[in-house]
PAMIZA-130958 format. One record per residue (C-alpha): residue number from 1; residue in three letters; x, y, z. Coordinates in steps of 0.2 Angstrom, whole numbers, plus 5000, padded with zeros to 4 digits. Layout:
<sites>
+-----+-----+------+------+------+
!   k !   r !    X !    Y !    Z !
+-----+-----+------+------+------+
! NUM ! ALA !    X !    Y !    Z !
...
+-----+-----+------+------+------+
</sites>
This chain:
<sites>
+-----+-----+------+------+------+
!   k !   r !    X !    Y !    Z !
+-----+-----+------+------+------+
!   1 ! MET ! 4909 ! 5549 ! 4992 !
!   2 ! ILE ! 4893 ! 5545 ! 5000 !
!   3 ! LEU ! 4877 ! 5541 ! 4990 !
!   4 ! ASN ! 4861 ! 5548 ! 4995 !
!   5 ! SER ! 4848 ! 5535 ! 4992 !
!   6 ! GLU ! 4834 ! 5547 ! 4997 !
!   7 ! SER ! 4839 ! 5559 ! 4983 !
!   8 ! MET ! 4828 ! 5562 ! 4968 !
!   9 ! LYS ! 4844 ! 5561 ! 4958 !
!  10 ! PRO ! 4848 ! 5544 ! 4952 !
!  11 ! ILE ! 4864 ! 5536 ! 4958 !
!  12 ! TYR ! 4872 ! 5536 ! 4942 !
!  13 ! VAL ! 4870 ! 5555 ! 4941 !
!  14 ! GLN ! 4876 ! 5557 ! 4959 !
!  15 ! ILE ! 4892 ! 5547 ! 4953 !
!  16 ! ALA ! 4894 ! 5559 ! 4938 !
!  17 ! GLU ! 4892 ! 5574 ! 4948 !
!  18 ! TRP ! 4904 ! 5568 ! 4962 !
!  19 ! LEU ! 4917 ! 5565 ! 4948 !
!  20 ! GLU ! 4915 ! 5582 ! 4941 !
!  21 ! THR ! 4917 ! 5590 ! 4958 !
!  22 ! GLU ! 4933 ! 5579 ! 4960 !
!  23 ! ILE ! 4939 ! 5586 ! 4943 !
!  24 ! LEU ! 4935 ! 5604 ! 4947 !
!  25 ! GLY ! 4944 ! 5602 ! 4964 !
!  26 ! GLU ! 4959 ! 5595 ! 4955 !
!  27 ! SER ! 4959 ! 5579 ! 4965 !
!  28 ! ILE ! 4958 ! 5571 ! 4948 !
!  29 ! LYS ! 4968 ! 5580 ! 4935 !
!  30 ! SER ! 4968 ! 5581 ! 4916 !
!  31 ! ASP ! 4974 ! 5565 ! 4907 !
!  32 ! GLU ! 4973 ! 5556 ! 4924 !
!  33 ! LYS ! 4964 ! 5539 ! 4924 !
!  34 ! VAL ! 4948 ! 5539 ! 4934 !
!  35 ! TYR ! 4940 ! 5524 ! 4944 !
!  36 ! SER ! 4934 ! 5510 ! 4933 !
!  37 ! GLN ! 4916 ! 5505 ! 4934 !
!  38 ! TYR ! 4921 ! 5490 ! 4945 !
!  39 ! GLN ! 4931 ! 5500 ! 4957 !
!  40 ! LEU ! 4916 ! 5512 ! 4959 !
!  41 ! ALA ! 4904 ! 5498 ! 4961 !
!  42 ! GLU ! 4915 ! 5490 ! 4975 !
!  43 ! MET ! 4918 ! 5507 ! 4983 !
!  44 ! LEU ! 4900 ! 5512 ! 4983 !
!  45 ! ASN ! 4892 ! 5494 ! 4985 !
!  46 ! ILE ! 4882 ! 5496 ! 4969 !
!  47 ! ASN ! 4879 ! 5487 ! 4952 !
!  48 ! PRO ! 4894 ! 5490 ! 4940 !
!  49 ! ALA ! 4881 ! 5494 ! 4926 !
!  50 ! THR ! 4875 ! 5509 ! 4937 !
!  51 ! ALA ! 4893 ! 5515 ! 4939 !
!  52 ! ALA ! 4896 ! 5513 ! 4921 !
!  53 ! LYS ! 4881 ! 5524 ! 4917 !
!  54 ! GLY ! 4888 ! 5538 ! 4928 !
!  55 ! LEU ! 4905 ! 5536 ! 4918 !
!  56 ! ASN ! 4897 ! 5536 ! 4902 !
!  57 ! ILE ! 4887 ! 5552 ! 4905 !
!  58 ! LEU ! 4904 ! 5560 ! 4907 !
!  59 ! ALA ! 4911 ! 5552 ! 4892 !
!  60 ! ASP ! 4896 ! 5558 ! 4881 !
!  61 ! GLU ! 4900 ! 5576 ! 4887 !
!  62 ! ASN ! 4918 ! 5574 ! 4883 !
!  63 ! ILE ! 4923 ! 5576 ! 4901 !
!  64 ! LEU ! 4931 ! 5559 ! 4900 !
!  65 ! TYR ! 4938 ! 5549 ! 4886 !
!  66 ! LYS ! 4942 ! 5531 ! 4884 !
!  67 ! LYS ! 4958 ! 5523 ! 4880 !
!  68 ! ARG ! 4955 ! 5505 ! 4873 !
!  69 ! GLY ! 4961 ! 5492 ! 4886 !
!  70 ! LEU ! 4966 ! 5505 ! 4899 !
!  71 ! GLY ! 4950 ! 5514 ! 4905 !
!  72 ! MET ! 4943 ! 5531 ! 4906 !
!  73 ! PHE ! 4954 ! 5547 ! 4908 !
!  74 ! VAL ! 4950 ! 5565 ! 4911 !
!  75 ! SER ! 4950 ! 5576 ! 4895 !
!  76 ! ALA ! 4961 ! 5591 ! 4894 !
!  77 ! GLU ! 4945 ! 5602 ! 4892 !
!  78 ! ALA ! 4936 ! 5594 ! 4907 !
!  79 ! LYS ! 4936 ! 5608 ! 4919 !
!  80 ! LYS ! 4930 ! 5621 ! 4907 !
!  81 ! ILE ! 4916 ! 5609 ! 4901 !
!  82 ! ILE ! 4910 ! 5606 ! 4919 !
!  83 ! ALA ! 4911 ! 5624 ! 4923 !
!  84 ! VAL ! 4901 ! 5630 ! 4908 !
!  85 ! LYS ! 4889 ! 5616 ! 4911 !
!  86 ! ARG ! 4886 ! 5620 ! 4929 !
!  87 ! ARG ! 4885 ! 5639 ! 4926 !
!  88 ! ASN ! 4872 ! 5636 ! 4912 !
!  89 ! GLN ! 4862 ! 5623 ! 4921 !
!  90 ! THR ! 4864 ! 5623 ! 4940 !
!  91 ! LEU ! 4868 ! 5641 ! 4944 !
!  92 ! LYS ! 4855 ! 5648 ! 4932 !
!  93 ! SER ! 4841 ! 5637 ! 4940 !
!  94 ! LEU ! 4847 ! 5642 ! 4958 !
!  95 ! VAL ! 4847 ! 5660 ! 4954 !
!  96 ! ALA ! 4830 ! 5659 ! 4946 !
!  97 ! GLU ! 4823 ! 5650 ! 4961 !
!  98 ! LEU ! 4831 ! 5663 ! 4972 !
!  99 ! VAL ! 4823 ! 5678 ! 4962 !
! 100 ! ARG ! 4806 ! 5670 ! 4963 !
! 101 ! GLU ! 4807 ! 5667 ! 4982 !
! 102 ! ALA ! 4813 ! 5685 ! 4984 !
! 103 ! GLU ! 4798 ! 5692 ! 4974 !
! 104 ! HIS ! 4786 ! 5681 ! 4985 !
! 105 ! LEU ! 4794 ! 5689 ! 5000 !
! 106 ! LYS ! 4795 ! 5706 ! 4993 !
! 107 ! VAL ! 4813 ! 5707 ! 4994 !
! 108 ! THR ! 4820 ! 5722 ! 4984 !
! 109 ! GLU ! 4834 ! 5719 ! 4971 !
! 110 ! GLU ! 4846 ! 5730 ! 4982 !
! 111 ! GLU ! 4842 ! 5719 ! 4997 !
! 112 ! LEU ! 4845 ! 5703 ! 4987 !
! 113 ! ILE ! 4861 ! 5709 ! 4980 !
! 114 ! ALA ! 4867 ! 5714 ! 4998 !
! 115 ! MET ! 4862 ! 5697 ! 5004 !
! 116 ! ILE ! 4872 ! 5689 ! 4990 !
! 117 ! GLN ! 4887 ! 5700 ! 4994 !
! 118 ! GLU ! 4886 ! 5696 ! 5013 !
! 119 ! ALA ! 4885 ! 5677 ! 5009 !
! 120 ! LYS ! 4901 ! 5679 ! 4998 !
! 121 ! ARG ! 4910 ! 5688 ! 5012 !
! 122 ! GLU ! 4905 ! 5675 ! 5024 !
! 123 ! LEU ! 4912 ! 5661 ! 5012 !
! 124 ! LYS ! 4928 ! 5671 ! 5010 !
! 125 ! GLY ! 4930 ! 5671 ! 5029 !
! 126 ! ASP ! 4928 ! 5652 ! 5030 !
! 127 ! SER ! 4942 ! 5649 ! 5018 !
+-----+-----+------+------+------+
</sites>
């Protein structure tokens, strides 16, 4: 993981989002232990409190759970929680921005749908 110090997103949010992506991609699976705040701090050369804040965001959202004395683990529902969260927050906001821009450029709904379908085909070709 590479942190973007120039991003508008705080480092702890970037850590939480990176861990979510790792969980979605199954690099970290259900009931598997995640990095500790100290491991993250050492890996990323940041303050352990910042790393803890990123982990705690995920714990507050029930993506991670704590086992006393053992650390944080991925919850069984983590992938579902992340998918719903990203669909409801990130994707909706991106679509709204896309629609606004299309309206400014006088792109019709049909043209926009065709552009989305083309982008999907290109992505499938990359896989």
